[in-house]
N, C-alpha and C positions, 0 to 999 in steps of 0.2 A: 422136610418136604422138598421135592425138586420138581421143576417144571421142564417139560420137553420142549426144546426150541428147534426150529427148522431154519437152516441157512437158505436164503433165497437170492436169486440173481437180480441185480438192478444195474442195467447197462454193463459196464466192464467191472463192476464191483459186486459185493455181496452184502446182505443185511440179515439181521436177526430181528424178528418181530417180538416185542415184549407186550405182555398182557397189561390191561389197565391196572390190575392188582399189583403187578410187579412195578410198574411205573409209580404207583401210589406209595408202595413200600420204600422205593428208592427216593421218593420225594422229587421226582422230575416229571416234566411234561414235554410236549412237542417243542423242539428247538433247543432244549437244554443239552448240556454236554456231559458225557460220561467219560471216565478214564478206565482203561484196563491195565492193571498192574500185574506183572508176572510174579507168581509166588512158587513155592516148592510144590504145591499141589496143582498148579496150572495158572489160570488167570482169574483175577478178582475184579469185578465191575463195581464202581462206586461213582458218586457224583464228582464231577471234575472239580479239583481243588488246586487253584493256581499256586498256592504256597507249597503244597506237597509236590506238585510238578516241578517247581524250581528246586526244591530240596533233592528230589530224585536225580535231576540233571547234574546238580552240584556233586552228589555222591558218585555218580557214574564218571564224571570228569576226574575226580580225585582218585577213584579206583584205577583208572587207566594210567594216570600220571605216576602213581605210587605202586603200580602192579608188582614190581620186584620186591619192594619193601614189605608189602602186604603178604606176599608169598613166604618170605623169610619169617615174618612174625607168626604165620599160621603153622609153622613146623613145630 
């Protein structure tokens, strides 16, 4: 099942309104934080997880630092 969401302007930004049902399924409410993670299929929304956020930053930093090594290993 998919829900149709509309992007709306708020000042110089944009927002997407989530239904009560979607908020309930995500286990979040007003003021809680979500994170958007880029995947092969687009973006995935989930409840913000500080540990996951730190891990993703660490992986990104390592990937930049060892870019050439990772390229060579991928061949």
